[in-house]
C-alpha positions as CSV (number, residue, x, y, z in Angstrom):
1,E,96.7,113.0,107.0
2,Y,97.6,116.5,105.9
3,L,101.3,115.8,106.4
4,A,101.2,112.4,104.7
5,I,99.5,113.8,101.6
6,Q,102.0,116.6,101.2
7,L,105.0,114.3,101.9
8,N,103.8,111.8,99.3
9,Q,103.4,114.6,96.8
10,I,107.0,115.7,97.2
11,R,108.8,112.5,98.1
12,G,106.8,109.3,97.5
13,R,106.8,106.1,99.4
14,V,104.9,107.6,102.3
15,T,102.5,105.5,104.3
16,L,99.8,107.0,106.6
17,L,99.7,104.6,109.5
18,K,96.2,104.1,111.0
19,M,95.8,103.0,114.6
20,D,93.6,100.0,113.7
21,D,93.8,96.2,113.3
22,A,95.8,96.6,110.1
23,L,98.7,98.4,111.9
24,P,100.9,95.3,112.4
25,D,100.7,94.6,108.7
26,S,101.5,98.2,107.9
27,I,104.8,98.2,109.9
28,L,105.9,94.6,109.1
29,D,108.9,95.8,107.1
30,I,110.2,98.8,109.1
31,G,113.9,99.2,109.1
32,P,116.8,101.7,109.4
33,R,115.9,103.6,106.2
34,D,112.4,104.4,107.6
35,V,111.3,107.6,109.4
36,L,108.3,107.7,111.7
37,V,106.7,111.1,112.1
38,A,104.1,111.0,114.8
39,L,101.7,113.7,115.8
40,E,100.5,113.4,119.4
41,P,98.2,116.4,120.3
42,R,97.8,115.4,123.9
43,R,98.1,112.4,126.2
44,A,100.1,109.8,124.4
45,T,98.3,106.6,123.6
46,S,99.8,103.2,124.6
47,T,99.7,102.2,120.9
48,L,101.8,105.2,119.9
49,V,104.3,104.5,122.6
50,R,104.6,100.9,121.5
51,M,105.0,102.0,117.9
52,V,107.7,104.5,118.7
53,G,109.6,101.7,120.5
54,L,109.2,99.3,117.6
55,F,110.6,101.9,115.1
56,Q,113.5,102.7,117.4
57,N,114.3,99.1,117.9
58,A,114.3,98.6,114.1
59,G,116.8,101.5,113.7
60,A,114.4,103.9,112.1
61,A,114.5,107.6,112.9
62,V,111.6,108.9,115.0
63,A,110.1,112.4,115.1
64,V,107.3,113.3,117.5
65,I,105.3,116.5,117.2
66,S,103.6,116.8,120.5
67,D,102.3,119.3,123.1
68,E,104.9,121.1,125.2
69,Y,104.8,118.5,127.9
70,P,105.3,115.1,126.2
71,P,105.8,112.0,128.3
72,Q,109.5,111.1,128.7
73,V,109.2,108.1,126.3
74,L,108.2,110.5,123.5
75,A,110.7,113.2,124.5
76,R,113.6,110.8,124.0
77,V,113.1,110.3,120.3
78,D,115.5,111.5,117.6
79,F,113.5,114.6,116.8
80,P,111.2,115.7,119.6
81,I,109.2,118.7,118.3
82,P,107.1,120.3,121.1
83,V,104.5,122.9,120.2
84,V,102.3,125.1,122.2
85,I,98.7,124.0,122.0
86,T,97.0,126.4,124.5
87,G,94.1,128.1,122.8
88,V,91.9,131.0,123.7
89,N,88.9,128.9,124.2
90,A,88.1,125.5,125.9
91,F,89.8,123.5,123.1
92,D,93.5,123.1,122.2
93,S,94.8,125.0,119.2
94,Y,96.4,123.1,116.3
95,A,97.8,126.2,114.6
96,A,101.3,125.3,115.8
97,Y,101.0,121.8,114.4
98,I,100.1,123.1,111.0
99,A,103.0,125.6,111.1
100,V,105.5,122.8,111.9
101,I,104.1,120.6,109.2
102,N,104.4,123.5,106.7
103,A,108.0,124.1,107.8
104,I,108.9,120.4,107.4
105,V,107.5,120.3,103.9
106,A,109.2,123.6,102.9
107,A,112.6,122.4,104.2
108,L,112.2,119.1,102.2
109,I,111.3,121.1,99.1
110,E,114.4,123.3,99.5
111,R,116.6,120.2,99.5
112,S,115.6,119.1,96.1
113,P,113.4,121.7,94.3
114,A,113.9,120.3,90.7
115,N,112.9,116.8,91.8
116,V,109.9,118.1,93.6
117,R,108.8,120.3,90.7
118,A,109.0,117.3,88.3
119,R,107.0,115.1,90.7
120,L,104.3,117.8,91.2
121,D,104.2,118.2,87.4
122,R,103.6,114.4,87.0
123,L,100.9,114.6,89.7
124,E,99.2,117.5,87.9
125,G,99.2,115.5,84.7
126,L,97.5,112.6,86.5
127,N,94.9,115.0,87.8
128,V,94.2,116.1,84.3
129,V,93.9,112.5,83.1
130,F,91.4,111.7,85.8
131,S,89.6,115.1,85.6
132,T,90.1,115.5,89.3
133,W,89.4,119.2,89.5
134,F,85.9,120.7,88.9
135,E,85.8,122.9,85.8
136,A,83.0,125.3,85.8
137,G,81.4,125.7,82.3
138,P,80.5,129.0,80.6
């Protein structure tokens, strides 16, 4: 969700796919101009593997950010991005995922900074119209 929000703010036409009953409707029109960016923290789900295959068959580009030992089906995508998830406690660390997301967003901003700035200015204007941000009074 964090990646989808930032991508939508700088590029537009971003859809956060949810693994629910509406998924088939959400991917009905996938094609060669689409890009799937999937995050798979550990143990790929069968739904994700099927979705990657559908996007590949439609000619879309596929990137998968996964732990350092992804199953072969996820390692054979256009952009496999393995990250270390070993933490210092009993749970996996997601710090590397956030670092990769930040790097992707930064690289996309560098490609078109003027367009991104104009888009973010429009977004800020909408936030002002809707009074999105809390303003503490005197």
